[in-house]
VEXMI-716282 format. One record per residue (C-alpha): residue in one letter; x negated, y negated, z. Coordinates in pm, whole numbers, m for minus. Each point is the difference from the previous one (the first is absolute). Layout:
REM residues N
r,c1,c2,c3
A,X,Y,Z
...
REM end
This chain:
REM residues 152
r,c1,c2,c3
M,2959,m1157,6143
N,288,m132,218
E,225,281,m110
Q,116,245,262
T,39,341,m99
T,197,265,152
L,m127,344,m48
S,255,250,m53
S,m201,301,77
S,m77,m148,372
N,138,m257,258
F,m328,m202,m77
I,61,m364,m121
I,m308,m178,m183
R,m26,m362,4
S,m224,m275,m25
A,m156,m109,351
V,132,m320,156
A,m138,m222,261
D,199,166,278
D,m169,300,m63
V,m357,m104,66
D,m14,100,372
T,131,380,m90
L,m247,2,m318
R,m292,m87,247
D,102,262,261
V,40,264,m285
F,m332,m87,m141
R,m171,19,330
R,172,311,129
A,m45,191,m335
S,m361,m84,m34
L,m81,123,364
T,181,341,m98
I,m331,101,m202
E,m211,160,242
G,m285,m30,m238
D,16,m371,m49
R,39,m105,372
D,m388,m47,50
L,m4,m195,m314
I,272,m228,114
A,m137,m35,324
T,m300,m146,m172
H,199,m229,m235
P,299,m128,200
E,37,m267,m278
W,165,290,m199
L,311,12,192
V,83,m375,m58
W,310,m41,m206
D,m38,m220,m290
D,293,m210,m4
A,m103,m99,m382
M,104,367,m131
L,359,m59,116
P,120,m94,m345
F,m142,331,m137
V,141,235,267
R,304,252,m42
V,143,153,292
A,174,321,75
V,300,m53,229
V,218,262,187
A,279,m73,194
G,m93,m366,5
R,m377,73,108
V,m305,m44,m196
V,m167,331,7
G,m255,m49,m253
F,m153,m238,m260
A,m225,m54,m306
S,m167,m259,m131
V,m135,m81,m357
H,m146,m297,m173
P,m80,m66,m368
V,m352,45,m109
D,m56,m51,m396
D,229,296,m153
F,71,200,301
L,122,m13,352
E,m224,31,305
L,163,204,264
E,m140,m178,318
D,199,156,253
L,214,319,52
F,97,40,345
T,296,194,203
D,119,m26,345
P,m174,309,174
D,373,83,122
W,115,61,m348
M,m333,160,m154
R,61,301,m217
Q,326,m97,m87
G,m34,m117,m333
I,m53,m400,38
A,m327,m21,m159
R,122,195,m324
V,315,m206,m18
L,m205,m327,16
I,m249,129,m278
E,307,87,m214
D,142,m336,44
I,m349,m174,m101
A,m25,268,m301
R,324,m165,m135
R,m170,m298,m101
G,m184,196,m290
V,m329,m149,96
R,m296,223,85
V,m69,m2,385
E,m359,36,143
V,m131,60,345
T,m297,41,173
A,87,326,201
N,m52,49,354
L,m148,345,49
Q,276,155,204
A,263,m135,m268
I,m157,181,m315
G,228,300,2
F,328,m240,40
Y,m130,m197,m295
E,m55,286,m218
S,332,153,98
V,170,m323,m124
G,m190,12,m326
F,m295,m213,71
V,m314,94,m173
A,m380,m56,112
R,m200,m198,m228
G,m321,m51,188
V,m131,m83,331
V,m74,m353,152
N,m191,m85,303
T,183,m190,287
Q,m70,m97,347
G,143,348,123
G,m231,191,m253
S,55,135,m367
V,363,67,m79
P,183,89,m332
R,144,m279,m226
M,324,150,m129
Y,287,m109,m262
L,341,90,m59
D,105,m64,m375
T,370,m96,m3
T,m1,m117,m353
R,60,337,m182
REM end
């Protein structure tokens, strides 16, 4: 997971996160989380949701443009699949393909990826190939459980 992949179709570099990225990851995580208008009240009720977990660092891949981290994804292995924990794009870089490139990077591992989807992100997840497989109850309400089969 420490390899660096230069994507020929763009100027993104995808690489594993390093300790020097943590402050930027925290910033992107917080700012991106607060861009979802429907979640702001819920986040205000649960400020602990915006606390970065340093234990996730070994599982984080970052998208870098011109030396700047502009997005990240974290996945960790669970049984026979990868759990997508985080997928965030710097608000200044949203809707420019960053999240899609991060999902493509994860999919290259050839292991099924699962996510408990934020309601506002369902359309995105479907656009990159995720399929709903049920509903789970969270502190934020009922949300879809989705998967991306990369083993085919």
